[in-house]
C-alpha positions, 0 to 999 in steps of 0.5 A, spaced: 571 514 550 569 515 543 571 511 537 575 513 531 571 512 525 573 508 519 569 505 513 569 498 517 566 500 523 561 504 520 559 499 515 559 494 521 553 498 525 549 498 518 548 491 520 542 494 525 539 497 519 533 493 516 532 494 508 525 497 509 522 492 502 526 485 505 526 486 513 533 484 512 540 487 514 543 492 509 549 489 509 546 482 508 542 484 502 548 487 499 545 494 499 551 498 502 554 502 496 559 506 500 562 508 506 567 514 507 569 515 514 575 520 517 574 524 524 572 530 521 566 527 517 562 520 515 558 519 508 554 513 507 551 511 500 545 505 500 541 502 495 534 501 496 528 499 492 522 502 489 518 498 492 520 502 499 521 509 496 515 511 502 520 509 507 526 512 503 527 517 508 525 514 514 531 509 512 536 515 511 535 518 518 535 511 522 542 511 519 544 517 521 542 517 528 546 510 529 552 513 526 551 519 530 550 515 536 556 511 535 560 517 533 558 523 537 564 528 535 564 527 528 563 533 525 558 532 519 554 525 518 550 525 510 546 519 508 545 519 500 540 513 497 541 511 490 535 506 487 537 499 487 534 494 482 530 489 485 526 486 479 519 482 481 518 475 479 513 472 476 506 470 481 502 464 481 499 461 474 497 468 471 504 470 471 503 477 473 510 481 475 509 485 482 513 484 489 507 485 493 499 484 491 495 487 497 487 487 497 484 492 500 476 490 503 471 492 507 465 488 511 461 493 509 459 498 504 459 506 505 465 506 509 470 509 504 474 503 502 474 505 494 477 511 497 482 509 501 483 503 497 485 509 491 489 514 496 494 508 498 495 506 490 497 514 489 501 515 495 505 509 493 505 511 486 507 518 489 513 516 492 516 513 487 514 505 486 511 502 481 504 501 482 498 498 479 490 499 481 485 493 480 478 495 481 475 488 483 468 490 485 465 488 478 458 490 482 459 498 483 465 500 480 467 507 482 474 507 482 474 510 475 470 516 478 474 517 483 480 518 479 477 521 473 478 516 468 474 515 463 474 511 456 475 504 454 481 500 454 485 498 447 487 491 446 494 490 443 497 483 442 492 479 446 494 484 452 488 490 455 492 496 455 490 499 462 487 506 463 492 511 466 493 516 471 499 521 471 501 521 479 506 525 479 510 523 473 509 517 475 504 512 471 498 508 475 495 503 470 488 502 472 484 496 470 475 496 472 469 494 470 467 500 470 471 502 464 468 495 460 460 496 462 456 502 459 454 508 466 449 505 469 448 498 466 448 493 472 453 487 472 448 480 473 453 475 473 454 469 478 460 466 481 463 462 475 463 469 471 466 474 477 472 469 477 472 469 469 472 477 469 477 478 475 483 472 472 482 476 466 483 482 468 489 480 472 492 476 466 490 479 460 492 486 462 499 489 460 500 491 468 508 491 467 512 489 472 510 492 479 512 493 486 505 493 488 498 491 485 492 494 490 486 490 489 480 494 491 475 488 493 467 488 494 465 489 500 463 483 504 465 476 503 463 474 497 466 469 491 472 475 490 476 473 496 477 466 494 478 467 486 484 472 488 487 467 493 487 461 488 490 465 482 495 468 485 499 469 492 497 475 496 501 480 500 496 480 504 490 484 506 488 491 508 480 492 511 477 499 512 471 500 517 468 506 521 468 507 528 461 505 529 460 498 532 455 494 527 461 497 522 466 493 526 462 487 527 462 487 519 470 488 519 471 482 524 467 477 519 472 480 513 478 479 517 476 471 518 474 471 511 481 473 509 484 469 514 480 463 512 482 463 505 489 464 508 490 471 506 494 475 512 491 481 515 496 487 514 492 492 518 485 496 519 485 503 518 479 507 520 475 512 515 471 518 518 475 517 524 472 524 527 471 530 524 473 538 525 469 543 524 473 548 520 470 555 523 471 552 530 477 547 530 472 543 535 472 535 534 466 531 533 466 524 533 461 524 529 460 515 528 464 514 535 472 514 536 477 508 537 473 502 535 478 500 529 483 501 534 480 497 539 478 492 535 485 490 532 489 490 538 484 484 540 484 480 533 492 481 535 492 485 527 496 492 526 492 498 526 495 503 520 492 509 522 485 513 521 483 518 516 477 523 518 471 525 516 473 531 511 470 536 506 475 535 501 476 528 500 468 528 498 469 534 494 475 531 491 472 524 490 466 527 486 470 531 482 475 525 479 481 528 483 482 523 489 489 525 488 489 532 490 488 529 497 495 529 497 496 536 496 491 538 502 496 539 508 490 537 513 489 530 509 496 529 506 499 527 513 493 521 515 495 518 508 502 518 508 502 515 515 497 509 512 501 507 507 508 508 511 506 504 515 503 498 510 510 498 507 514 497 514 509 492 516 510 488 509 518 488 510 516 486 517 512 480 515 517 478 510 523 478 514 520 472 517 515 469 513 517 467 506 512 468 501 505 464 501 505 459 495 498 460 490 493 455 491 491 450 485 484 454 482 479 449 483 
């Protein structure tokens, strides 16, 4: 027998829907804006933050699903999402205003780490989140080239004004050593100089309030991870690798490094996962297949997804138009799925674990 819908009855079942930012019930977080219900129609309005913008549609569909399951005889069910303001707090000793700081690393070079880091930042910004991108690969900064950004950042009132990429009308502030060092000039620095440069770019860049700061890490297991763990509390790391056994071995070392400095690993991405011939549509596993997914299962780490080896991704990277990968129907689903799973993992982590405190600078 069907239950007669009332606003109170509808709101009660919304306790089963988690806020896609915090992982806690929408009702507990005061994000149920309004509920109207009668036997003919149910209308729900919820407030969601820009931090979870990429999961707004998923959350809207989840609400519609549980409401229809509870009240199957109702004619129409509509769910509206409005922005819910929840400002970020200042993190660590540097005072960065960001809700989530995500490091993207790899055990070795040449696996497409910078492309994935830039794609994650672009995907989140494209969805409506406030995102910054820091290229911490001091020795080999490639983010400026991937995004087609040139020039030298200006300094205003003691703050560095980052370069900005327009992503569908949303500004993506970007900072990189590549903006400060002339092209072709090598950076030959020891650990203390690296520490100072990374800290300065974090502290002195005018990022503004952010939902996410995505950090493109240098490959390997060097000083930068330790510097970041000391400077501010990181939400976690994403590890990029290819299906090759040698890449997986190095990725495992990178995971061990992040764990040693108390940076949670949010997931693995398998890049260059396979190649589909555009002429025959036949799939080729050039570097093997499924290695990252198996490694993630063995290490009890989420698998965020795979990205195929695609000529357009390489062409856009060379042309400085990496953002255009989201206009390609062959690439977009893979990249968007990685972003959505990443944000989902952050919410699941936030629901059970308070943010980690920053460590003192040594």
